[in-house]
N, C-alpha and C positions, 0 to 999 in steps of 0.2 A: 712092913716098911716098904714103901714104894721106891722102886729103883728110879734113879735119876734118868736113866736111858728111856724108861717108859714115859716120864713126864716130857722129856725132850721130843719124843716121837709125837706125843699128843699136841704140843705147842707148835710144832713145825708146820708151816703152811703147806697145804696140799697143792700140787701142780694143777693148773687149770688147762682145760683142752683148748687148743688153738682155735681162734674164731674162724669159722668157715664162712667165707663170704656168700651171701645169698646169690641165687642165680641172677645174672645180669648186673651184679655190682662190682665183681673183681674183674677189672679191665672190660667193663661192659661195652664201651664205645668201640674198642679195638675188636672184640669178639663179634659184635653185631656187624661191624663194617666188613670183616672177613666173610661172615656168613652171607651177607647180601652180595658181595662181589663174587663169591663162589656160586651162589644161585644164578647170578647173571651169566657167568661163564657156562654153566651147565645148560641153562635154558638156550643160550646162543648155539650150543652144539646141537641141540634138538631142533633148531629152527629150520635146518635143511630138510626135515621130514614133514614140515607144514607146507601144504600145496596151495591152499586157498589164499588169494591176495589179502583179503580182509583179515584172515586169521594171522597171516604173517605180520600185518601192520600192528595188530594187538600185541603180539609177542614181542616185536621190536620195541614198542613203547614200554612194555613191562621191563625189558632188559635195560633200557635207558633210565627208567625210574629207579631200579635196584642199584645201578652203578652210581647214580647221583646221591642216593641215600648212603651208600657205602663210603663214598668220598667225604660226605659231610661228617659221618661218624669218625672217620680217620682224623679229621681236623679236631674233633672233640678229644680224642685220645692223645693227640700230639699236644693239645693245650694243657691237658692234665699232667702230662709228663713234664712239661716245662714248668708248671707251677710247683711241682714237688721239689725242684731244685732251689726254690726261693720261697720264703715265707713272708715276704714283705707285703704290706697292704696293696701296693701297686700291682704286684704280681697276682695277688688274689683277685683284684678287680679285673685284670686282663683275662684271667682264666674264666671269670664269670661271663665276660663279654664274648669270649670265644665259644663258650658253652651255649650261650643264648643264640648266637648267630648260627651255630651248627644245628641247634634244636629247631630254629625257624626254618632252616633249609630242609630238614627232614619233614617238618609239618607241611611246608609248601608242596613238597614232593608227594606227600600222602593225600593232599587236597586237590591235586591236579584233576581228579575225576577221570572219566573214561578217556581213552586215547583219542586224539583228534586226527582225522584224515589230513594228509598234507594238502595244501591248497593246490587246486588244479589250475593249469594254465587257461587263461580266458580263451574261449573259442575264437578262431580267426574268422571274421565275417566274410562270407562269400560275396563276390562281386555280382550284383544283380545286373541282368541285361538291360540295356537302355530301353525305356518304355516309349512307345509311339505316342505322339500327342493325342490327348483325349478330345475327341470332337463332341460338340454339343449334341445331346440326344433329345433335346426338347422338341416336342411335336406340336405343330400349330394346326388349328382348325381355320377354315375359311369363314369369314363373316357371313351371316345369313343373307345379307343383301347390302348394296350400296348404290348410290346415284351420282351421275356426273352432271355438273352444271357448267356449260361452256360460257355462260355469261353473255354480256353484250359485246358488240364488235369492238368497242373502245374501252371495255372494262380491263383493269390492270391485272386481274386474277381470274383463274378458273378454279372450280371447287369440286370436291368429292364429299358426299354426305354418307356417313356410316351410321345407321340407326342401331342403338343398343340400349335397351330399357334399363334405366337406373345407373348408367355408366358414370354419371356425375358424382356418385358416392365412392367410386373406386379410388385406390391409392394412385396419385398422379405419378409417383416414381415407377409404377408398373405400366405406364402408357408412354410410348415413345414413337417418334416419326422422324426419319432421316430423309434428306433430299440430296440429289445430285442434279446436274443439268438435264438429265434425261430420265430420272426415276424418282419414286418415293417409296418408302417402306414403313408401313404403320404396324406396330406390334402392341397388343394388349395381353399382359401376362396375368395368370391366376384370376381370371374373371369367372366366378361360379364354378371353380374347379377346372377350368380349361384355359388355354392360351390361344389367341387369335392373331392372324396376320393377313395383311393386304399389301401386296407389293406389285409394282408395275415398273419395269425397267425398259419399256419401249413406248414412251409417250409420243403422241402425235407431233408435238412441238417441243422445242427446248424450253426449260423454265429457268427462272432466276432463283437459285437455291437460297440466296441471302434474303430474299423477300418472301420466302415460303414458310409456312408454319402450320401447326395443328391446334385446334381449339376444342376443349372438352365441354360439352353442354350437359344438362341433366340427363337427357335420353339419347344423345348422339355425339359423334365426333365429326368435326368438319376439318377437312384438309384444304388449305388455301395455298395455291401455287402461283407465284408471280410470273406473269407473262414476260417474254423478251420483247423489248421495244425496238422495232426496226426503223428504217428510213421513213416509212410512211405510217408509222404508228405500231400498235401492238399486233402481234400475230393473231390471226383469226383461227380458232379451233373449231373443228367439226365433230370430233370424237376424242375420247380419252387415249385410246391406244392406236398407234400407227398400224397400218395394214401390213407393212413389211418391216422386218427387223432392220434397224439402222446401224451403220457402222459409227462407232463413237470413239472419241479420244479418251485419254486418261481421266479427264474431268467429267466424262459422261456426255459431252457435247456431240451432236450429230456432225459427222465428218462431211465437209463440203465436197461435192463432186466437181472435178475439173471439166467434165464434159457436159455442157448445158443441154445438149440434145438428149442425153440419157435421162435427165430430170423431166424433160418434156415428154419423153416416151412413157415414163412412169405415170405422169399426169394423164396422158392419153389412155393408158391402160385402166386407170381408175375411172375415168369418164366412160370408157367402154363398158366396164363392169356395172356401172350404176345407171347408164343411159337407156333410152328406149330403143326400139328397133332401128329407126332412122339414124339415131346417133351412132349406134353400133356399126351400121353400114358405112357411114362416112369415115369413122375412125378406122374401121377395118381396111378400107381402100387406101387411106393415107399410110397406115402401117405397112401395108403390102408394098406400096411404092417405095417406102423407105428401105425395106429389105432388098428390093430389086434394084435399088440405085437409080430409080427414075426421077427422084426429086433433086432439086438443085443442091449440090454439095456445098456451095458457098452460103447457103441459107441454113444457119443452125436451127431455125425453127422447123426445118424439115417439112415445109408445106403447111404449117400450122395456120398461116394467114389465110390460105385458100379455104381451109376447113372451117375457120372461124367465120369467114364470109358466108360459107354455106349455112353455118349455124344461125347467122343473123337472118338469112332468108327464111329459115325454118321458124325462127321466133316471130317473124312478121306475119306468118300465116294465121 
């Protein structure tokens, strides 16, 4: 006969062992947050032993990352604690939202990648010293040859001919000639790998710059300079360049001499340099009398009439 006590013992349910939560499930967010915050504190204590600036930067970024993750996990734990006090669907939804947001924070922190160096201040530009104006370093060659054409006595222009084989094919923008009352300046750039220049700033006579120009022909350049027309017609040219440097005004015009005797003396000197022996003898005597004060001071011609009379006699011989 089976005792009732035995049957009761067999039918009684056996006590089950309490469920042990797996690692990371019982308060997982709270324990992981404390772990990360503790790691951050301990690493921060060791930061004082790191001497290299780059290593300090890496460690500091790691501390910031751990603390950020720890705070995110704390929010997850707080959200779960709040949800345990309410079983309503709204509370459950709020809990899921908090969990999702915290999980995203942790994931973003984990995906930040290697620590980035802080942005450096932009370098302050140094003030450069003022630069001196750059002067043109272009070098010019002289033209191989040129010819002066004084023209006729009553011709309105004088000319300069510059032979240059094939110049008519050259770019006109690279050929220029400028004029003033007492000068011209012809420049040809990049002709067969060289640049040429012909300049004269001491012309024998003044010119009319408004009536002067240059003409490019197939194998030469012609410079045409307008003569200045005086009371008795156009000036008569003997040569291209004056023998003496002339004083000129801002427009390049030859300055007029207030002393007419000085101009006459210059003319006499030119005649002396170019004359024959008899001419030089007569001019020399007149110039000597002028210096010694033996000529009439009221005669601005300085005895020129007497000399001209003597020249007339010589020409009649």
